[in-house]
Residue frames relative to the residue before (quaternion, step in Angstrom):
aa qw qx qy qz dx dy dz
M 1.0000 0.0000 0.0000 0.0000 0.00 0.00 0.00
E 0.2316 -0.7938 0.5528 0.1031 3.60 -0.84 0.96
Y 0.1067 -0.7818 0.6132 0.0376 3.57 -0.87 1.04
K 0.2919 -0.8009 0.5040 0.1388 3.55 -0.62 1.13
D 0.7414 0.4557 -0.2295 0.4358 3.59 0.96 -0.86
I 0.5356 0.6397 -0.4045 0.3745 3.61 1.23 0.04
N 0.5605 -0.6177 0.4475 0.3225 3.55 -1.02 0.89
D 0.5523 -0.6478 0.4216 0.3123 3.59 -0.98 0.86
R 0.6192 0.5593 -0.3623 0.4154 3.63 1.03 -0.61
L 0.6602 0.4957 -0.3082 0.4727 3.60 1.20 -0.38
K 0.6315 0.4954 -0.3351 0.4934 3.60 1.25 -0.18
I 0.1402 0.7809 -0.5909 0.1462 3.56 -0.36 1.27
G 0.8615 -0.0159 -0.0258 0.5069 3.55 -0.76 1.10
G 0.7137 -0.4733 0.2605 0.4459 3.58 0.95 0.80
R 0.7001 0.3751 -0.2842 0.5370 3.58 1.22 0.19
I 0.4353 -0.6733 0.5313 0.2738 3.56 -1.27 0.38
V 0.2309 -0.8069 0.5346 0.0992 3.56 -0.65 1.16
C 0.6843 -0.4900 0.3727 0.3908 3.52 -1.39 0.37
P 0.4433 -0.7096 0.4746 0.2734 3.63 -0.84 0.89
R 0.6478 0.5165 -0.3296 0.4528 3.64 1.21 -0.32
C 0.8287 0.2299 -0.0972 0.5010 3.54 0.58 -1.14
L 0.2752 -0.7914 0.4874 0.2457 3.60 1.25 -0.41
K 0.5884 0.5593 -0.3763 0.4466 3.61 1.16 0.61
G 0.7592 0.3764 -0.2053 0.4897 3.58 0.64 -1.16
E 0.5765 -0.5837 0.4397 0.3654 3.51 -1.31 0.22
A 0.4406 -0.7214 0.4780 0.2387 3.57 -0.78 1.08
V 0.4042 -0.6582 0.5748 0.2703 3.52 -1.27 0.48
I 0.2065 -0.7805 0.5820 0.0970 3.56 -0.77 1.07
D 0.0699 -0.7902 0.6088 -0.0043 3.54 -0.76 1.13
S 0.5023 -0.6799 0.4422 0.2999 3.56 -0.90 0.90
Q 0.7128 0.4358 -0.2586 0.4848 3.58 1.09 -0.63
Y 0.8020 0.3162 -0.1418 0.4865 3.59 0.82 -1.01
G 0.4933 -0.6716 0.4288 0.3488 3.61 1.20 -0.23
V 0.7952 -0.2536 0.2188 0.5054 3.58 -1.04 -0.85
L 0.0783 -0.7934 0.6037 0.0025 3.54 -0.79 1.14
P 0.6393 -0.5283 0.3741 0.4152 3.62 -1.19 0.39
C 0.6145 -0.5576 0.4163 0.3718 3.53 -1.27 0.48
L 0.6882 -0.4967 0.3333 0.4105 3.57 -1.27 0.31
E 0.6234 0.5436 -0.3399 0.4475 3.61 1.07 -0.71
C 0.6685 0.4802 -0.3006 0.4818 3.63 0.91 -0.86
K 0.6308 0.5304 -0.3302 0.4601 3.57 1.03 -0.76
R 0.6466 0.5171 -0.3116 0.4662 3.61 1.01 -0.88
K 0.6487 0.5143 -0.3160 0.4635 3.62 0.95 -0.88
S 0.6470 0.5249 -0.3126 0.4563 3.57 0.97 -0.84
E 0.6689 0.4917 -0.2994 0.4703 3.58 0.92 -0.88
E 0.6297 0.5259 -0.3326 0.4651 3.60 1.01 -0.77
Y 0.6435 0.5347 -0.3195 0.4450 3.56 0.95 -0.89
W 0.7266 0.4332 -0.2601 0.4656 3.59 0.76 -0.99
D 0.6305 0.5306 -0.3377 0.4548 3.59 1.11 -0.58
S 0.6592 0.5233 -0.3110 0.4415 3.60 1.12 -0.64
H 0.6431 0.5182 -0.3254 0.4605 3.60 1.17 -0.37
P 0.5755 -0.5844 0.4284 0.3792 3.60 -1.12 0.59
K 0.6196 -0.5574 0.4018 0.3795 3.53 -1.19 0.58
G 0.7643 0.3487 -0.2737 0.4684 3.55 -1.03 0.79
V 0.6496 0.4717 -0.3305 0.4963 3.60 1.13 -0.50
G 0.8044 0.2500 -0.1966 0.5017 3.53 -0.86 0.92
K 0.5506 0.5864 -0.4158 0.4245 3.56 1.22 -0.13
V 0.2568 -0.7651 0.5745 0.1364 3.52 -0.84 0.95
T 0.2911 -0.7445 0.5764 0.1696 3.54 -0.78 1.04
P 0.4738 -0.6722 0.4742 0.3143 3.60 -0.75 0.91
M 0.6498 -0.5668 0.3486 0.3675 3.55 -1.10 0.75
R 0.6827 0.4826 -0.3159 0.4486 3.59 0.82 -0.88
S 0.6475 0.5044 -0.3249 0.4698 3.61 1.07 -0.66
S 0.6622 0.5011 -0.3238 0.4533 3.58 0.91 -0.86
H 0.6265 0.5253 -0.3418 0.4634 3.60 1.03 -0.71
R 0.6499 0.5127 -0.3135 0.4653 3.57 0.98 -0.88
I 0.6469 0.5168 -0.3168 0.4626 3.58 0.98 -0.83
D 0.6415 0.5205 -0.3218 0.4626 3.61 0.98 -0.82
V 0.6554 0.5102 -0.3130 0.4605 3.57 0.93 -0.87
E 0.6605 0.5005 -0.3133 0.4637 3.60 0.93 -0.87
K 0.6393 0.5195 -0.3243 0.4651 3.59 1.00 -0.79
D 0.6451 0.5120 -0.3162 0.4708 3.59 0.98 -0.83
Q 0.6572 0.5139 -0.3160 0.4518 3.56 0.96 -0.82
R 0.6458 0.5005 -0.3264 0.4753 3.58 1.05 -0.68
Q 0.7153 0.4587 -0.2642 0.4563 3.59 0.87 -0.93
H 0.8112 0.1875 -0.0601 0.5507 3.55 0.92 -0.92
G 0.1077 0.8573 -0.4969 0.0808 3.56 1.04 0.78
A 0.6527 0.5317 -0.3234 0.4320 3.56 0.99 -0.80
D 0.6145 0.5649 -0.3495 0.4257 3.58 1.13 -0.56
F 0.6709 0.5128 -0.2934 0.4482 3.58 1.17 -0.52
I 0.5557 0.6229 -0.3956 0.3831 3.60 1.23 -0.25
Q 0.3212 -0.7665 0.5350 0.1522 3.54 -0.79 1.09
P 0.5634 -0.6289 0.4111 0.3436 3.61 -1.08 0.61
H 0.7753 0.2508 -0.1465 0.5609 3.59 1.12 -0.57
S 0.1160 -0.7505 0.6429 0.0995 3.53 -1.24 0.51
Y 0.4502 -0.6942 0.4986 0.2584 3.54 -1.13 0.67
N 0.2311 -0.7579 0.5986 0.1175 3.55 -0.79 1.08
R 0.3387 -0.7813 0.4911 0.1835 3.58 -0.45 1.22
M 0.6189 0.5576 -0.3509 0.4276 3.58 1.10 -0.62
S 0.7782 0.3114 -0.1716 0.5176 3.57 0.81 -0.97
R 0.3207 -0.7756 0.4751 0.2642 3.57 1.34 -0.27
K 0.5779 0.5505 -0.3849 0.4636 3.55 0.99 0.90
L 0.4925 -0.6037 0.5270 0.3395 3.52 -1.30 0.34
E 0.0491 -0.7866 0.6155 0.0060 3.54 -0.97 0.90
L 0.6135 -0.5242 0.4203 0.4150 3.54 -1.23 0.31
N 0.4243 -0.7011 0.5181 0.2449 3.54 -0.93 0.94
P 0.4434 -0.7195 0.4597 0.2730 3.64 -0.62 1.05
D 0.6253 0.5295 -0.3451 0.4578 3.61 1.06 -0.67
F 0.6321 0.5226 -0.3282 0.4686 3.58 1.05 -0.77
I 0.6336 0.5324 -0.3257 0.4572 3.58 1.00 -0.82
K 0.6671 0.5005 -0.3071 0.4585 3.59 0.96 -0.85
L 0.7217 0.4534 -0.2539 0.4573 3.58 0.94 -0.89
Y 0.8204 0.1380 -0.0280 0.5541 3.58 0.94 -0.88
P 0.0005 -0.8338 0.5520 0.0057 3.64 0.51 1.05
D 0.6341 0.5451 -0.3354 0.4340 3.59 1.13 -0.55
K 0.7149 0.4369 -0.2595 0.4803 3.64 1.15 -0.44
V 0.4294 0.7289 -0.4526 0.2820 3.58 1.25 -0.11
K 0.6519 0.5391 -0.3368 0.4136 3.60 0.94 -0.82
E 0.5953 0.5592 -0.3686 0.4439 3.62 1.20 -0.37
Y 0.7686 0.3681 -0.1749 0.4932 3.58 1.12 -0.65
A 0.7506 0.3522 -0.2011 0.5217 3.59 1.21 -0.21
E 0.4053 -0.6797 0.5535 0.2595 3.52 -1.26 0.49
E 0.6935 -0.4859 0.3327 0.4151 3.56 -1.27 0.40
K 0.6590 0.5245 -0.3222 0.4321 3.62 0.93 -0.85
D 0.6362 0.5183 -0.3317 0.4654 3.60 1.11 -0.63
L 0.6814 0.5088 -0.2838 0.4430 3.57 1.03 -0.75
K 0.5953 0.5925 -0.3711 0.3961 3.60 1.09 -0.56
G 0.5803 0.5924 -0.3695 0.4193 3.61 1.20 -0.42
S 0.7526 0.2587 -0.1773 0.5790 3.60 1.14 -0.51
P 0.3222 -0.8092 0.4586 0.1763 3.59 -0.10 1.29
K 0.6333 0.5339 -0.3509 0.4368 3.62 0.98 -0.73
L 0.6755 0.4883 -0.2895 0.4705 3.54 0.92 -0.92
Y 0.6392 0.5230 -0.3229 0.4622 3.57 0.99 -0.86
S 0.6759 0.4777 -0.3016 0.4733 3.61 0.90 -0.88
F 0.6064 0.5515 -0.3529 0.4511 3.60 1.08 -0.69
I 0.6909 0.4695 -0.2804 0.4729 3.58 0.86 -0.95
E 0.6324 0.5145 -0.3355 0.4721 3.60 1.00 -0.75
N 0.6333 0.5259 -0.3168 0.4712 3.57 1.02 -0.83
Q 0.6541 0.5134 -0.3055 0.4639 3.56 0.98 -0.86
K 0.6343 0.5227 -0.3277 0.4658 3.58 1.00 -0.79
S 0.6707 0.4858 -0.3098 0.4671 3.58 0.92 -0.84
Q 0.6142 0.5351 -0.3503 0.4623 3.62 1.07 -0.64
E 0.6429 0.5116 -0.3203 0.4716 3.58 0.97 -0.84
K 0.6474 0.5203 -0.3152 0.4591 3.57 0.98 -0.85
R 0.6568 0.5056 -0.3072 0.4675 3.60 0.98 -0.85
L 0.6327 0.5305 -0.3309 0.4568 3.57 1.02 -0.78
K 0.6538 0.5062 -0.3136 0.4668 3.58 0.94 -0.86
Q 0.6548 0.5027 -0.3145 0.4686 3.59 0.97 -0.85
G 0.6431 0.5258 -0.3165 0.4580 3.59 1.01 -0.82
L 0.6443 0.5084 -0.3186 0.4742 3.58 0.98 -0.81
Q 0.6402 0.5257 -0.3233 0.4575 3.55 0.96 -0.84
R 0.6544 0.5095 -0.3120 0.4635 3.62 0.96 -0.86
V 0.6367 0.5184 -0.3319 0.4645 3.60 1.00 -0.82
K 0.6458 0.5128 -0.3253 0.4627 3.60 0.93 -0.84
E 0.6532 0.5149 -0.3161 0.4563 3.59 0.94 -0.89
R 0.6473 0.5123 -0.3206 0.4646 3.62 0.98 -0.82
M 0.6488 0.5226 -0.3243 0.4481 3.57 0.96 -0.84
I 0.6669 0.4769 -0.3023 0.4862 3.55 0.93 -0.85
E 0.6253 0.5492 -0.3262 0.4483 3.58 1.05 -0.78
H 0.6477 0.5367 -0.3185 0.4371 3.61 1.00 -0.80
S 0.8562 0.0687 0.0012 0.5120 3.57 0.82 -0.89
G 0.4834 -0.6537 0.4542 0.3643 3.58 1.15 -0.27
D 0.7416 0.2756 -0.1711 0.5872 3.57 1.29 -0.13
I 0.4991 -0.6818 0.4370 0.3085 3.59 -0.78 0.98
G 0.6450 0.5445 -0.3283 0.4239 3.63 0.88 -0.88
K 0.6985 0.4347 -0.2657 0.5025 3.58 0.89 -0.92
G 0.6171 0.5636 -0.3378 0.4328 3.56 1.09 -0.72
V 0.6186 0.5393 -0.3423 0.4575 3.57 1.07 -0.77
S 0.6887 0.4741 -0.2994 0.4596 3.59 0.81 -0.96
K 0.6491 0.5025 -0.3301 0.4660 3.63 0.99 -0.72
T 0.6413 0.5204 -0.3298 0.4573 3.57 1.00 -0.80
I 0.6436 0.5100 -0.3173 0.4744 3.59 1.00 -0.79
Q 0.6362 0.5204 -0.3277 0.4659 3.58 1.00 -0.81
N 0.6524 0.5149 -0.3072 0.4637 3.57 0.97 -0.86
L 0.6507 0.5140 -0.3122 0.4635 3.59 1.01 -0.80
N 0.7025 0.4525 -0.2639 0.4817 3.59 0.95 -0.92
G 0.0084 0.9442 -0.3279 -0.0294 3.45 1.39 -0.58
């Protein structure tokens, strides 16, 4: 039998030899072409059978990518949640309830006042947060005024205020 597409190094003495050991007679398959001899195939099977399960197994690229994505979603699931979700009934974008639960402090960046008035708890939370920010700014301003009042200079005022606190 004559094979035209087989590499010349595999043709020795009118026969086709194993591509691994170059000694035994190769197995010719109509679909896969030249395969290793039966002895090389047996050695390969013995080798893989002697190893624990899972070791040496190659995960196909598409499967490994899918596994990585699923692992990322489990570890960083909250990062994948979008601020808006599409309501098919009203055909409008609405605030995502999961996003509101996870990031109530960031809702005001993604929603308008009219959207927040529909949910009283969220609206009161944001109003409360605004008042806290306002109180913090006023408190900082008072501390700065006291420091300047103590010494006329912020740097000296800080050290005097610390001394007074440690007292």
